[in-house]
All heavy atoms as a GROMACS GRO file, in nm:
protein
  604
    1MET      N    1   0.084  -0.118   0.000
    1MET     CA    2   0.000   0.000   0.000
    1MET      C    3   0.089   0.124   0.000
    1MET      O    4   0.179   0.135   0.081
    1MET     CB    5  -0.091  -0.002   0.122
    1MET     CG    6  -0.191   0.108   0.123
    1MET     SD    7  -0.325   0.074   0.238
    1MET     CE    8  -0.282   0.186   0.368
    2THR      N    9   0.062   0.216  -0.090
    2THR     CA   10   0.143   0.337  -0.099
    2THR      C   11   0.084   0.444  -0.008
    2THR      O   12  -0.034   0.444   0.023
    2THR     CB   13   0.146   0.390  -0.243
    2THR    OG1   14   0.012   0.423  -0.282
    2THR    CG2   15   0.204   0.287  -0.337
    3ASP      N   16   0.169   0.534   0.035
    3ASP     CA   17   0.124   0.645   0.118
    3ASP      C   18   0.046   0.743   0.032
    3ASP      O   19   0.080   0.771  -0.082
    3ASP     CB   20   0.242   0.717   0.182
    3ASP     CG   21   0.308   0.632   0.289
    3ASP    OD1   22   0.240   0.541   0.340
    3ASP    OD2   23   0.424   0.657   0.320
    4PHE      N   24  -0.060   0.797   0.089
    4PHE     CA   25  -0.144   0.893   0.019
    4PHE      C   26  -0.094   1.033   0.048
    4PHE      O   27  -0.067   1.067   0.163
    4PHE     CB   28  -0.289   0.879   0.065
    4PHE     CG   29  -0.381   0.980   0.003
    4PHE    CD1   30  -0.422   0.966  -0.128
    4PHE    CD2   31  -0.425   1.088   0.074
    4PHE    CE1   32  -0.506   1.058  -0.185
    4PHE    CE2   33  -0.508   1.181   0.019
    4PHE     CZ   34  -0.549   1.166  -0.112
    5ASP      N   35  -0.079   1.113  -0.055
    5ASP     CA   36  -0.035   1.250  -0.040
    5ASP      C   37  -0.141   1.341  -0.102
    5ASP      O   38  -0.174   1.327  -0.219
    5ASP     CB   39   0.100   1.271  -0.110
    5ASP     CG   40   0.158   1.408  -0.081
    5ASP    OD1   41   0.108   1.476   0.010
    5ASP    OD2   42   0.255   1.445  -0.150
    6ALA      N   43  -0.197   1.431  -0.022
    6ALA     CA   44  -0.303   1.518  -0.071
    6ALA      C   45  -0.256   1.611  -0.181
    6ALA      O   46  -0.336   1.662  -0.259
    6ALA     CB   47  -0.362   1.600   0.045
    7THR      N   48  -0.125   1.634  -0.193
    7THR     CA   49  -0.075   1.722  -0.297
    7THR      C   50  -0.081   1.654  -0.434
    7THR      O   51  -0.064   1.720  -0.535
    7THR     CB   52   0.070   1.764  -0.268
    7THR    OG1   53   0.151   1.648  -0.257
    7THR    CG2   54   0.078   1.845  -0.141
    8ASP      N   55  -0.106   1.522  -0.438
    8ASP     CA   56  -0.119   1.452  -0.564
    8ASP      C   57  -0.251   1.484  -0.634
    8ASP      O   58  -0.264   1.462  -0.754
    8ASP     CB   59  -0.110   1.300  -0.545
    8ASP     CG   60   0.028   1.258  -0.500
    8ASP    OD1   61   0.124   1.335  -0.523
    8ASP    OD2   62   0.039   1.150  -0.442
    9LEU      N   63  -0.348   1.533  -0.559
    9LEU     CA   64  -0.479   1.562  -0.616
    9LEU      C   65  -0.479   1.698  -0.684
    9LEU      O   66  -0.421   1.793  -0.636
    9LEU     CB   67  -0.587   1.560  -0.508
    9LEU     CG   68  -0.605   1.428  -0.434
    9LEU    CD1   69  -0.708   1.444  -0.325
    9LEU    CD2   70  -0.646   1.319  -0.530
   10GLU      N   71  -0.546   1.707  -0.797
   10GLU     CA   72  -0.559   1.831  -0.869
   10GLU      C   73  -0.703   1.877  -0.860
   10GLU      O   74  -0.795   1.800  -0.889
   10GLU     CB   75  -0.520   1.810  -1.016
   10GLU     CG   76  -0.528   1.935  -1.098
   10GLU     CD   77  -0.486   1.908  -1.242
   10GLU    OE1   78  -0.400   1.823  -1.264
   10GLU    OE2   79  -0.543   1.972  -1.330
   11ILE      N   80  -0.726   2.000  -0.820
   11ILE     CA   81  -0.862   2.052  -0.805
   11ILE      C   82  -0.901   2.122  -0.934
   11ILE      O   83  -0.828   2.206  -0.986
   11ILE     CB   84  -0.870   2.150  -0.687
   11ILE    CG1   85  -0.838   2.077  -0.558
   11ILE    CG2   86  -1.007   2.214  -0.679
   11ILE    CD1   87  -0.831   2.166  -0.437
   12GLN      N   88  -1.018   2.086  -0.985
   12GLN     CA   89  -1.070   2.147  -1.106
   12GLN      C   90  -1.212   2.194  -1.080
   12GLN      O   91  -1.291   2.123  -1.017
   12GLN     CB   92  -1.072   2.048  -1.222
   12GLN     CG   93  -0.937   2.000  -1.264
   12GLN     CD   94  -0.948   1.898  -1.377
   12GLN    OE1   95  -1.057   1.861  -1.417
   12GLN    NE2   96  -0.836   1.855  -1.427
   13ASN      N   97  -1.246   2.311  -1.127
   13ASN     CA   98  -1.383   2.360  -1.122
   13ASN      C   99  -1.440   2.354  -1.262
   13ASN      O  100  -1.379   2.401  -1.358
   13ASN     CB  101  -1.389   2.504  -1.070
   13ASN     CG  102  -1.357   2.511  -0.923
   13ASN    OD1  103  -1.390   2.421  -0.848
   13ASN    ND2  104  -1.293   2.618  -0.881
   14PHE      N  105  -1.558   2.296  -1.274
   14PHE     CA  106  -1.621   2.282  -1.404
   14PHE      C  107  -1.741   2.374  -1.411
   14PHE      O  108  -1.830   2.368  -1.327
   14PHE     CB  109  -1.664   2.136  -1.425
   14PHE     CG  110  -1.548   2.041  -1.422
   14PHE    CD1  111  -1.523   1.961  -1.313
   14PHE    CD2  112  -1.462   2.033  -1.530
   14PHE    CE1  113  -1.416   1.875  -1.310
   14PHE    CE2  114  -1.355   1.946  -1.529
   14PHE     CZ  115  -1.332   1.867  -1.419
   15ALA      N  116  -1.744   2.459  -1.514
   15ALA     CA  117  -1.852   2.556  -1.528
   15ALA      C  118  -1.979   2.489  -1.580
   15ALA      O  119  -2.090   2.522  -1.538
   15ALA     CB  120  -1.810   2.669  -1.622
   16THR      N  121  -1.965   2.396  -1.673
   16THR     CA  122  -2.082   2.331  -1.731
   16THR      C  123  -2.059   2.180  -1.732
   16THR      O  124  -1.949   2.132  -1.711
   16THR     CB  125  -2.106   2.378  -1.875
   16THR    OG1  126  -1.994   2.338  -1.955
   16THR    CG2  127  -2.123   2.528  -1.883
   17ALA      N  128  -2.165   2.107  -1.762
   17ALA     CA  129  -2.155   1.962  -1.771
   17ALA      C  130  -2.065   1.923  -1.888
   17ALA      O  131  -1.997   1.820  -1.883
   17ALA     CB  132  -2.293   1.900  -1.787
   18ASP      N  133  -2.060   2.004  -1.993
   18ASP     CA  134  -1.974   1.974  -2.107
   18ASP      C  135  -1.827   1.978  -2.067
   18ASP      O  136  -1.746   1.900  -2.114
   18ASP     CB  137  -1.998   2.071  -2.222
   18ASP     CG  138  -2.137   2.055  -2.281
   18ASP    OD1  139  -2.192   1.943  -2.270
   18ASP    OD2  140  -2.189   2.152  -2.338
   19ASP      N  141  -1.791   2.073  -1.979
   19ASP     CA  142  -1.654   2.080  -1.930
   19ASP      C  143  -1.618   1.956  -1.850
   19ASP      O  144  -1.506   1.907  -1.857
   19ASP     CB  145  -1.634   2.204  -1.842
   19ASP     CG  146  -1.644   2.333  -1.920
   19ASP    OD1  147  -1.629   2.329  -2.043
   19ASP    OD2  148  -1.669   2.437  -1.857
   20LEU      N  149  -1.715   1.906  -1.774
   20LEU     CA  150  -1.690   1.789  -1.691
   20LEU      C  151  -1.672   1.664  -1.777
   20LEU      O  152  -1.584   1.583  -1.752
   20LEU     CB  153  -1.806   1.768  -1.593
   20LEU     CG  154  -1.796   1.651  -1.497
   20LEU    CD1  155  -1.675   1.668  -1.408
   20LEU    CD2  156  -1.920   1.642  -1.413
   21LEU      N  157  -1.755   1.649  -1.880
   21LEU     CA  158  -1.747   1.531  -1.964
   21LEU      C  159  -1.637   1.540  -2.068
   21LEU      O  160  -1.594   1.440  -2.122
   21LEU     CB  161  -1.881   1.508  -2.035
   21LEU     CG  162  -1.997   1.466  -1.946
   21LEU    CD1  163  -2.125   1.459  -2.026
   21LEU    CD2  164  -1.968   1.333  -1.880
   22GLY      N  165  -1.592   1.660  -2.097
   22GLY     CA  166  -1.489   1.676  -2.200
   22GLY      C  167  -1.551   1.668  -2.339
   22GLY      O  168  -1.672   1.669  -2.356
   23ASP      N  169  -1.467   1.659  -2.439
   23ASP     CA  170  -1.516   1.656  -2.576
   23ASP      C  171  -1.583   1.523  -2.611
   23ASP      O  172  -1.672   1.517  -2.693
   23ASP     CB  173  -1.401   1.681  -2.674
   23ASP     CG  174  -1.346   1.821  -2.660
   23ASP    OD1  175  -1.422   1.910  -2.618
   23ASP    OD2  176  -1.227   1.841  -2.690
   24SER      N  177  -1.538   1.415  -2.546
   24SER     CA  178  -1.589   1.284  -2.582
   24SER      C  179  -1.729   1.259  -2.530
   24SER      O  180  -1.803   1.181  -2.589
   24SER     CB  181  -1.494   1.176  -2.530
   24SER     OG  182  -1.494   1.176  -2.389
   25GLY      N  183  -1.768   1.321  -2.417
   25GLY     CA  184  -1.897   1.294  -2.358
   25GLY      C  185  -1.903   1.154  -2.299
   25GLY      O  186  -2.009   1.098  -2.279
   26ASP      N  187  -1.788   1.095  -2.272
   26ASP     CA  188  -1.778   0.957  -2.226
   26ASP      C  189  -1.784   0.953  -2.074
   26ASP      O  190  -1.723   1.033  -2.006
   26ASP     CB  191  -1.646   0.898  -2.276
   26ASP     CG  192  -1.641   0.748  -2.263
   26ASP    OD1  193  -1.745   0.689  -2.228
   26ASP    OD2  194  -1.535   0.691  -2.291
   27GLU      N  195  -1.859   0.858  -2.021
   27GLU     CA  196  -1.872   0.845  -1.876
   27GLU      C  197  -1.743   0.802  -1.809
   27GLU      O  198  -1.726   0.819  -1.690
   27GLU     CB  199  -1.984   0.744  -1.843
   27GLU     CG  200  -2.123   0.794  -1.878
   27GLU     CD  201  -2.169   0.907  -1.789
   27GLU    OE1  202  -2.134   0.909  -1.671
   27GLU    OE2  203  -2.239   0.996  -1.839
   28GLU      N  204  -1.650   0.744  -1.882
   28GLU     CA  205  -1.526   0.696  -1.823
   28GLU      C  206  -1.438   0.809  -1.771
   28GLU      O  207  -1.346   0.786  -1.695
   28GLU     CB  208  -1.449   0.612  -1.924
   28GLU     CG  209  -1.518   0.482  -1.959
   28GLU     CD  210  -1.443   0.403  -2.062
   28GLU    OE1  211  -1.329   0.443  -2.096
   28GLU    OE2  212  -1.496   0.303  -2.110
   29THR      N  213  -1.465   0.933  -1.812
   29THR     CA  214  -1.385   1.046  -1.764
   29THR      C  215  -1.412   1.076  -1.618
   29THR      O  216  -1.336   1.148  -1.555
   29THR     CB  217  -1.413   1.172  -1.848
   29THR    OG1  218  -1.552   1.202  -1.842
   29THR    CG2  219  -1.369   1.153  -1.991
   30PHE      N  220  -1.520   1.022  -1.561
   30PHE     CA  221  -1.550   1.044  -1.420
   30PHE      C  222  -1.456   0.964  -1.330
   30PHE      O  223  -1.443   0.993  -1.213
   30PHE     CB  224  -1.694   1.004  -1.387
   30PHE     CG  225  -1.795   1.102  -1.438
   30PHE    CD1  226  -1.884   1.065  -1.536
   30PHE    CD2  227  -1.800   1.230  -1.389
   30PHE    CE1  228  -1.977   1.155  -1.583
   30PHE    CE2  229  -1.891   1.321  -1.435
   30PHE     CZ  230  -1.981   1.283  -1.532
   31GLU      N  231  -1.391   0.862  -1.382
   31GLU     CA  232  -1.305   0.777  -1.301
   31GLU      C  233  -1.185   0.856  -1.249
   31GLU      O  234  -1.117   0.924  -1.323
   31GLU     CB  235  -1.257   0.659  -1.384
   31GLU     CG  236  -1.184   0.555  -1.303
   31GLU     CD  237  -1.152   0.433  -1.386
   31GLU    OE1  238  -1.234   0.394  -1.469
   31GLU    OE2  239  -1.042   0.381  -1.366
   32GLY      N  240  -1.162   0.847  -1.120
   32GLY     CA  241  -1.048   0.915  -1.060
   32GLY      C  242  -1.077   1.055  -1.011
   32GLY      O  243  -0.991   1.119  -0.952
   33LEU      N  244  -1.199   1.107  -1.032
   33LEU     CA  245  -1.234   1.240  -0.987
   33LEU      C  246  -1.295   1.234  -0.847
   33LEU      O  247  -1.363   1.138  -0.812
   33LEU     CB  248  -1.335   1.306  -1.082
   33LEU     CG  249  -1.286   1.338  -1.221
   33LEU    CD1  250  -1.399   1.396  -1.304
   33LEU    CD2  251  -1.169   1.434  -1.218
   34VAL      N  252  -1.269   1.335  -0.767
   34VAL     CA  253  -1.329   1.347  -0.635
   34VAL      C  254  -1.442   1.447  -0.645
   34VAL      O  255  -1.424   1.559  -0.690
   34VAL     CB  256  -1.224   1.394  -0.531
   34VAL    CG1  257  -1.288   1.416  -0.396
   34VAL    CG2  258  -1.110   1.294  -0.521
   35HIS      N  259  -1.561   1.405  -0.604
   35HIS     CA  260  -1.679   1.491  -0.609
   35HIS      C  261  -1.706   1.545  -0.469
   35HIS      O  262  -1.717   1.469  -0.373
   35HIS     CB  263  -1.801   1.413  -0.657
   35HIS     CG  264  -1.788   1.363  -0.796
   35HIS    ND1  265  -1.816   1.440  -0.905
   35HIS    CD2  266  -1.747   1.243  -0.844
   35HIS    CE1  267  -1.795   1.370  -1.014
   35HIS    NE2  268  -1.752   1.250  -0.980
   36ILE      N  269  -1.717   1.676  -0.457
   36ILE     CA  270  -1.752   1.741  -0.331
   36ILE      C  271  -1.887   1.808  -0.353
   36ILE      O  272  -1.901   1.895  -0.439
   36ILE     CB  273  -1.646   1.843  -0.288
   36ILE    CG1  274  -1.512   1.772  -0.269
   36ILE    CG2  275  -1.689   1.914  -0.160
   36ILE    CD1  276  -1.398   1.863  -0.238
   37ARG      N  277  -1.985   1.765  -0.276
   37ARG     CA  278  -2.122   1.816  -0.292
   37ARG      C  279  -2.164   1.885  -0.163
   37ARG      O  280  -2.134   1.839  -0.054
   37ARG     CB  281  -2.217   1.702  -0.322
   37ARG     CG  282  -2.190   1.635  -0.455
   37ARG     CD  283  -2.291   1.523  -0.480
   37ARG     NE  284  -2.267   1.463  -0.609
   37ARG     CZ  285  -2.189   1.358  -0.629
   37ARG    NH1  286  -2.127   1.302  -0.527
   37ARG    NH2  287  -2.174   1.308  -0.749
   38VAL      N  288  -2.240   1.993  -0.177
   38VAL     CA  289  -2.294   2.066  -0.063
   38VAL      C  290  -2.446   2.062  -0.076
   38VAL      O  291  -2.501   2.107  -0.176
   38VAL     CB  292  -2.244   2.212  -0.058
   38VAL    CG1  293  -2.307   2.285   0.058
   38VAL    CG2  294  -2.093   2.216  -0.050
   39GLN      N  295  -2.512   2.006   0.024
   39GLN     CA  296  -2.658   1.999   0.025
   39GLN      C  297  -2.711   2.095   0.129
   39GLN      O  298  -2.662   2.098   0.242
   39GLN     CB  299  -2.706   1.858   0.059
   39GLN     CG  300  -2.680   1.755  -0.047
   39GLN     CD  301  -2.728   1.619  -0.004
   39GLN    OE1  302  -2.700   1.575   0.107
   39GLN    NE2  303  -2.799   1.551  -0.092
   40GLN      N  304  -2.812   2.171   0.092
   40GLN     CA  305  -2.875   2.264   0.185
   40GLN      C  306  -2.978   2.189   0.268
   40GLN      O  307  -3.062   2.118   0.214
   40GLN     CB  308  -2.944   2.377   0.108
   40GLN     CG  309  -3.003   2.485   0.195
   40GLN     CD  310  -2.895   2.568   0.261
   40GLN    OE1  311  -2.795   2.599   0.200
   40GLN    NE2  312  -2.916   2.605   0.386
   41ARG      N  313  -2.968   2.202   0.399
   41ARG     CA  314  -3.068   2.142   0.487
   41ARG      C  315  -3.171   2.249   0.519
   41ARG      O  316  -3.222   2.314   0.430
   41ARG     CB  317  -3.000   2.088   0.612
   41ARG     CG  318  -2.920   1.963   0.586
   41ARG     CD  319  -2.854   1.910   0.710
   41ARG     NE  320  -2.945   1.902   0.823
   41ARG     CZ  321  -2.907   1.911   0.950
   41ARG    NH1  322  -2.780   1.928   0.981
   41ARG    NH2  323  -2.994   1.903   1.047
   42ASN      N  324  -3.200   2.272   0.644
   42ASN     CA  325  -3.296   2.375   0.681
   42ASN      C  326  -3.222   2.495   0.740
   42ASN      O  327  -3.127   2.480   0.816
   42ASN     CB  328  -3.399   2.320   0.779
   42ASN     CG  329  -3.338   2.246   0.893
   42ASN    OD1  330  -3.217   2.234   0.900
   42ASN    ND2  331  -3.420   2.196   0.984
   43GLY      N  332  -3.264   2.612   0.702
   43GLY     CA  333  -3.201   2.733   0.752
   43GLY      C  334  -3.059   2.748   0.698
   43GLY      O  335  -3.036   2.740   0.578
   44ARG      N  336  -2.965   2.769   0.788
   44ARG     CA  337  -2.824   2.786   0.749
   44ARG      C  338  -2.746   2.656   0.752
   44ARG      O  339  -2.625   2.656   0.732
   44ARG     CB  340  -2.759   2.888   0.842
   44ARG     CG  341  -2.817   3.028   0.829
   44ARG     CD  342  -2.763   3.123   0.932
   44ARG     NE  343  -2.617   3.122   0.937
   44ARG     CZ  344  -2.546   3.183   1.030
   44ARG    NH1  345  -2.607   3.250   1.124
   44ARG    NH2  346  -2.416   3.178   1.028
   45LYS      N  347  -2.812   2.547   0.780
   45LYS     CA  348  -2.744   2.418   0.793
   45LYS      C  349  -2.714   2.358   0.655
   45LYS      O  350  -2.796   2.362   0.565
   45LYS     CB  351  -2.832   2.319   0.870
   45LYS     CG  352  -2.878   2.368   1.004
   45LYS     CD  353  -2.792   2.315   1.111
   45LYS     CE  354  -2.849   2.361   1.246
   45LYS     NZ  355  -2.761   2.336   1.352
   46THR      N  356  -2.595   2.302   0.641
   46THR     CA  357  -2.557   2.236   0.517
   46THR      C  358  -2.491   2.102   0.549
   46THR      O  359  -2.442   2.080   0.659
   46THR     CB  360  -2.460   2.320   0.433
   46THR    OG1  361  -2.343   2.345   0.509
   46THR    CG2  362  -2.523   2.450   0.388
   47LEU      N  363  -2.489   2.016   0.448
   47LEU     CA  364  -2.425   1.886   0.458
   47LEU      C  365  -2.330   1.874   0.341
   47LEU      O  366  -2.370   1.890   0.226
   47LEU     CB  367  -2.531   1.776   0.453
   47LEU     CG  368  -2.482   1.634   0.453
   47LEU    CD1  369  -2.425   1.599   0.589
   47LEU    CD2  370  -2.596   1.540   0.419
   48THR      N  371  -2.202   1.850   0.368
   48THR     CA  372  -2.101   1.838   0.264
   48THR      C  373  -2.058   1.693   0.254
   48THR      O  374  -2.025   1.631   0.355
   48THR     CB  375  -1.979   1.926   0.296
   48THR    OG1  376  -2.023   2.060   0.316
   48THR    CG2  377  -1.879   1.922   0.182
   49THR      N  378  -2.059   1.638   0.132
   49THR     CA  379  -2.016   1.500   0.112
   49THR      C  380  -1.901   1.496   0.013
   49THR      O  381  -1.897   1.574  -0.082
   49THR     CB  382  -2.131   1.413   0.058
   49THR    OG1  383  -2.179   1.469  -0.064
   49THR    CG2  384  -2.245   1.405   0.157
   50CYS      N  385  -1.807   1.407   0.037
   50CYS     CA  386  -1.694   1.384  -0.053
   50CYS      C  387  -1.703   1.241  -0.103
   50CYS      O  388  -1.716   1.148  -0.024
   50CYS     CB  389  -1.561   1.402   0.021
   50CYS     SG  390  -1.537   1.567   0.086
   51GLN      N  391  -1.694   1.225  -0.234
   51GLN     CA  392  -1.707   1.093  -0.294
   51GLN      C  393  -1.597   1.076  -0.398
   51GLN      O  394  -1.562   1.170  -0.467
   51GLN     CB  395  -1.844   1.082  -0.362
   51GLN     CG  396  -1.873   0.949  -0.422
   51GLN     CD  397  -2.010   0.945  -0.485
   51GLN    OE1  398  -2.081   1.045  -0.490
   51GLN    NE2  399  -2.048   0.830  -0.534
   52GLY      N  400  -1.542   0.957  -0.407
   52GLY     CA  401  -1.441   0.928  -0.507
   52GLY      C  402  -1.298   0.935  -0.457
   52GLY      O  403  -1.205   0.932  -0.537
   53LEU      N  404  -1.280   0.945  -0.325
   53LEU     CA  405  -1.144   0.944  -0.271
   53LEU      C  406  -1.084   0.804  -0.290
   53LEU      O  407  -1.155   0.704  -0.282
   53LEU     CB  408  -1.146   0.979  -0.122
   53LEU     CG  409  -1.183   1.122  -0.087
   53LEU    CD1  410  -1.201   1.137   0.063
   53LEU    CD2  411  -1.076   1.216  -0.135
   54PRO      N  412  -0.955   0.795  -0.317
   54PRO     CA  413  -0.893   0.663  -0.334
   54PRO      C  414  -0.898   0.582  -0.205
   54PRO      O  415  -0.899   0.638  -0.094
   54PRO     CB  416  -0.750   0.695  -0.375
   54PRO     CG  417  -0.728   0.837  -0.345
   54PRO     CD  418  -0.860   0.904  -0.335
   55ASP      N  419  -0.902   0.450  -0.220
   55ASP     CA  420  -0.909   0.362  -0.102
   55ASP      C  421  -0.784   0.373  -0.016
   55ASP      O  422  -0.787   0.342   0.103
   55ASP     CB  423  -0.928   0.218  -0.146
   55ASP     CG  424  -1.065   0.194  -0.206
   55ASP    OD1  425  -1.158   0.270  -0.172
   55ASP    OD2  426  -1.080   0.100  -0.286
   56SER      N  427  -0.673   0.418  -0.075
   56SER     CA  428  -0.549   0.430   0.002
   56SER      C  429  -0.545   0.558   0.086
   56SER      O  430  -0.450   0.578   0.162
   56SER     CB  431  -0.430   0.429  -0.094
   56SER     OG  432  -0.435   0.539  -0.183
   57ALA      N  433  -0.647   0.644   0.075
   57ALA     CA  434  -0.649   0.769   0.151
   57ALA      C  435  -0.672   0.739   0.299
   57ALA      O  436  -0.755   0.656   0.334
   57ALA     CB  437  -0.759   0.860   0.098
   58PRO      N  438  -0.601   0.807   0.388
   58PRO     CA  439  -0.622   0.788   0.532
   58PRO      C  440  -0.745   0.869   0.576
   58PRO      O  441  -0.734   0.984   0.616
   58PRO     CB  442  -0.493   0.842   0.594
   58PRO     CG  443  -0.447   0.944   0.497
   58PRO     CD  444  -0.489   0.895   0.362
   59PHE      N  445  -0.862   0.806   0.570
   59PHE     CA  446  -0.987   0.877   0.594
   59PHE      C  447  -0.992   0.939   0.732
   59PHE      O  448  -1.040   1.052   0.747
   59PHE     CB  449  -1.106   0.783   0.575
   59PHE     CG  450  -1.119   0.731   0.434
   59PHE    CD1  451  -1.109   0.597   0.407
   59PHE    CD2  452  -1.141   0.818   0.329
   59PHE    CE1  453  -1.121   0.548   0.279
   59PHE    CE2  454  -1.153   0.771   0.200
   59PHE     CZ  455  -1.142   0.636   0.175
   60THR      N  456  -0.943   0.870   0.833
   60THR     CA  457  -0.950   0.926   0.969
   60THR      C  458  -0.862   1.049   0.982
   60THR      O  459  -0.901   1.146   1.047
   60THR     CB  460  -0.909   0.820   1.073
   60THR    OG1  461  -0.782   0.766   1.039
   60THR    CG2  462  -1.011   0.707   1.078
   61LYS      N  463  -0.744   1.049   0.919
   61LYS     CA  464  -0.657   1.166   0.926
   61LYS      C  465  -0.715   1.284   0.848
   61LYS      O  466  -0.707   1.399   0.891
   61LYS     CB  467  -0.518   1.132   0.873
   61LYS     CG  468  -0.439   1.044   0.965
   61LYS     CD  469  -0.300   1.019   0.913
   61LYS     CE  470  -0.221   0.931   1.006
   61LYS     NZ  471  -0.085   0.906   0.957
   62LEU      N  472  -0.775   1.255   0.731
   62LEU     CA  473  -0.840   1.361   0.654
   62LEU      C  474  -0.955   1.422   0.732
   62LEU      O  475  -0.970   1.544   0.739
   62LEU     CB  476  -0.891   1.307   0.521
   62LEU     CG  477  -0.787   1.276   0.415
   62LEU    CD1  478  -0.850   1.203   0.298
   62LEU    CD2  479  -0.720   1.403   0.368
   63LEU      N  480  -1.038   1.337   0.793
   63LEU     CA  481  -1.151   1.384   0.870
   63LEU      C  482  -1.105   1.470   0.988
   63LEU      O  483  -1.162   1.576   1.015
   63LEU     CB  484  -1.235   1.267   0.919
   63LEU     CG  485  -1.358   1.303   1.001
   63LEU    CD1  486  -1.455   1.388   0.920
   63LEU    CD2  487  -1.426   1.178   1.052
   64LYS      N  488  -1.001   1.426   1.056
   64LYS     CA  489  -0.948   1.502   1.170
   64LYS      C  490  -0.900   1.639   1.125
   64LYS      O  491  -0.926   1.740   1.191
   64LYS     CB  492  -0.835   1.424   1.235
   64LYS     CG  493  -0.784   1.486   1.362
   64LYS     CD  494  -0.678   1.398   1.426
   64LYS     CE  495  -0.627   1.459   1.554
   64LYS     NZ  496  -0.528   1.374   1.620
   65GLY      N  497  -0.832   1.645   1.011
   65GLY     CA  498  -0.785   1.773   0.958
   65GLY      C  499  -0.898   1.865   0.918
   65GLY      O  500  -0.896   1.985   0.945
   66PHE      N  501  -1.002   1.808   0.852
   66PHE     CA  502  -1.119   1.889   0.813
   66PHE      C  503  -1.189   1.945   0.936
   66PHE      O  504  -1.230   2.061   0.938
   66PHE     CB  505  -1.219   1.805   0.732
   66PHE     CG  506  -1.173   1.772   0.594
   66PHE    CD1  507  -1.211   1.653   0.534
   66PHE    CD2  508  -1.092   1.858   0.521
   66PHE    CE1  509  -1.170   1.621   0.406
   66PHE    CE2  510  -1.050   1.828   0.394
   66PHE     CZ  511  -1.089   1.709   0.336
   67LYS      N  512  -1.205   1.861   1.038
   67LYS     CA  513  -1.275   1.905   1.158
   67LYS      C  514  -1.201   2.018   1.228
   67LYS      O  515  -1.263   2.114   1.276
   67LYS     CB  516  -1.296   1.787   1.253
   67LYS     CG  517  -1.400   1.688   1.201
   67LYS     CD  518  -1.401   1.557   1.276
   67LYS     CE  519  -1.439   1.569   1.418
   67LYS     NZ  520  -1.458   1.438   1.484
   68LYS      N  521  -1.068   2.011   1.231
   68LYS     CA  522  -0.991   2.117   1.294
   68LYS      C  523  -0.990   2.245   1.210
   68LYS      O  524  -1.002   2.355   1.262
   68LYS     CB  525  -0.848   2.070   1.319
   68LYS     CG  526  -0.837   1.976   1.434
   68LYS     CD  527  -0.693   1.947   1.468
   68LYS     CE  528  -0.686   1.860   1.591
   68LYS     NZ  529  -0.550   1.853   1.644
   69LYS      N  530  -0.973   2.229   1.078
   69LYS     CA  531  -0.963   2.344   0.989
   69LYS      C  532  -1.094   2.422   0.981
   69LYS      O  533  -1.096   2.544   0.986
   69LYS     CB  534  -0.920   2.298   0.850
   69LYS     CG  535  -0.920   2.404   0.744
   69LYS     CD  536  -0.810   2.504   0.765
   69LYS     CE  537  -0.810   2.604   0.650
   69LYS     NZ  538  -0.715   2.709   0.672
   70PHE      N  539  -1.205   2.350   0.968
   70PHE     CA  540  -1.333   2.415   0.944
   70PHE      C  541  -1.422   2.423   1.068
   70PHE      O  542  -1.536   2.467   1.059
   70PHE     CB  543  -1.408   2.342   0.832
   70PHE     CG  544  -1.333   2.341   0.703
   70PHE    CD1  545  -1.284   2.224   0.649
   70PHE    CD2  546  -1.308   2.460   0.634
   70PHE    CE1  547  -1.214   2.222   0.530
   70PHE    CE2  548  -1.239   2.460   0.516
   70PHE     CZ  549  -1.191   2.342   0.463
   71CYS      N  550  -1.370   2.384   1.185
   71CYS     CA  551  -1.445   2.390   1.311
   71CYS      C  552  -1.584   2.330   1.296
   71CYS      O  553  -1.686   2.396   1.317
   71CYS     CB  554  -1.455   2.535   1.361
   71CYS     SG  555  -1.297   2.609   1.395
   72CYS      N  556  -1.587   2.204   1.256
   72CYS     CA  557  -1.713   2.136   1.233
   72CYS      C  558  -1.704   1.993   1.283
   72CYS      O  559  -1.601   1.951   1.333
   72CYS     CB  560  -1.750   2.138   1.084
   72CYS     SG  561  -1.633   2.048   0.982
   73ASN      N  562  -1.811   1.921   1.269
   73ASN     CA  563  -1.815   1.781   1.306
   73ASN      C  564  -1.810   1.700   1.178
   73ASN      O  565  -1.828   1.752   1.069
   73ASN     CB  566  -1.942   1.750   1.385
   73ASN     CG  567  -1.930   1.620   1.461
   73ASN    OD1  568  -1.828   1.553   1.455
   73ASN    ND2  569  -2.036   1.585   1.532
   74GLY      N  570  -1.787   1.570   1.188
   74GLY     CA  571  -1.783   1.487   1.069
   74GLY      C  572  -1.791   1.341   1.102
   74GLY      O  573  -1.774   1.300   1.217
   75THR      N  574  -1.821   1.261   1.000
   75THR     CA  575  -1.829   1.117   1.014
   75THR      C  576  -1.787   1.050   0.885
   75THR      O  577  -1.794   1.112   0.778
   75THR     CB  578  -1.971   1.072   1.056
   75THR    OG1  579  -1.968   0.934   1.083
   75THR    CG2  580  -2.070   1.101   0.946
   76ILE      N  581  -1.743   0.925   0.893
   76ILE     CA  582  -1.705   0.849   0.775
   76ILE      C  583  -1.812   0.746   0.749
   76ILE      O  584  -1.845   0.665   0.838
   76ILE     CB  585  -1.568   0.781   0.796
   76ILE    CG1  586  -1.461   0.887   0.817
   76ILE    CG2  587  -1.536   0.691   0.678
   76ILE    CD1  588  -1.327   0.831   0.855
   77VAL      N  589  -1.870   0.748   0.629
   77VAL     CA  590  -1.972   0.652   0.589
   77VAL      C  591  -1.921   0.580   0.466
   77VAL      O  592  -1.881   0.644   0.369
   77VAL     CB  593  -2.106   0.723   0.556
   77VAL    CG1  594  -2.209   0.623   0.512
   77VAL    CG2  595  -2.154   0.800   0.678
   78GLU      N  596  -1.919   0.447   0.470
   78GLU     CA  597  -1.872   0.370   0.355
   78GLU      C  598  -1.989   0.317   0.275
   78GLU      O  599  -2.093   0.294   0.321
   78GLU     CB  600  -1.784   0.256   0.401
   78GLU     CG  601  -1.657   0.309   0.463
   78GLU     CD  602  -1.559   0.198   0.494
   78GLU    OE1  603  -1.567   0.094   0.430
   78GLU    OE2  604  -1.477   0.220   0.582
   0.00000   0.00000   0.00000
């Protein structure tokens, strides 16, 4: 098992669905991407989900860092 380094990830913002799919429009381009979604609950409450992280990622260390950085709570759901 190789060590996971967060600097290996490249962050991309996609303006439209065409940018996300690329020129080919092929679903295989989704492989290897990390999806971060923000869902609005009630009032000012939100729920943020991360999907597509590699299995080699240290989920507990990432969660601990997120909780400290953003002063929030979190849980790992598989």
